[in-house]
C-alpha positions in Angstrom: -15.4 -257.1 -104.8 -17.4 -253.9 -104.6 -18.0 -251.9 -107.8 -15.4 -249.2 -108.4 -17.9 -246.3 -107.7 -18.7 -247.7 -104.2 -15.0 -248.0 -103.5 -14.5 -244.4 -104.6 -17.4 -243.2 -102.4 -15.8 -244.9 -99.4 -12.4 -243.3 -100.3 -14.0 -239.8 -100.4 -15.9 -240.5 -97.2 -12.7 -241.6 -95.4 -10.9 -238.5 -96.7 -13.6 -236.1 -95.5 -13.8 -237.8 -92.2 -10.0 -237.5 -91.9 -10.3 -233.8 -92.7 -12.8 -233.4 -89.8 -10.4 -235.1 -87.5 -7.7 -232.7 -88.7 -9.9 -229.8 -87.7 -10.5 -231.5 -84.3 -6.8 -231.9 -83.9 -6.3 -228.2 -84.5 -8.9 -227.1 -82.1 -7.6 -229.5 -79.4 -4.1 -228.1 -79.8 -5.5 -224.6 -79.6 -7.3 -225.5 -76.4 -4.1 -227.2 -75.1 -6.0 -230.5 -74.7 -3.1 -232.7 -75.5 -4.7 -236.1 -74.8 -7.6 -235.2 -77.0 -5.2 -233.9 -79.6 -3.3 -237.2 -79.6 -6.5 -239.2 -80.1 -7.5 -236.8 -82.9 -4.1 -237.2 -84.5 -4.5 -241.0 -84.5 -8.0 -240.7 -86.0 -6.7 -238.3 -88.7 -3.8 -240.6 -89.6 -6.0 -243.8 -89.8 -8.7 -242.1 -91.9 -6.4 -240.4 -94.3 -4.3 -243.6 -94.7 -7.5 -245.6 -95.2 -8.5 -243.3 -98.0 -5.1 -243.3 -99.7 -4.4 -247.0 -99.3 -7.8 -248.4 -100.2 -7.6 -250.6 -103.2 -7.3 -248.4 -106.3 -10.1 -248.5 -108.7 -10.2 -248.0 -112.4 -12.7 -245.1 -112.4 -11.1 -241.6 -112.2 -12.7 -239.2 -109.7 -13.7 -236.7 -112.3 -15.6 -239.2 -114.3 -18.0 -239.6 -111.3 -18.8 -235.9 -111.2 -21.4 -234.9 -113.7 -21.5 -231.1 -114.0 
């Protein structure tokens, strides 16, 4: 099992990647590229679900941010 901070980094990376797919989905719909939009929607869904359903860790996100 990976340390909790590595799991959290992966969760954040998947979430950000999903956000980029969401932007891609929006631009594909704007350009009426429906096949590209459907692929982007699938990518968005899998990335966001991966970030949400990844095994929870015991380290809260705010404890990893040192301001």
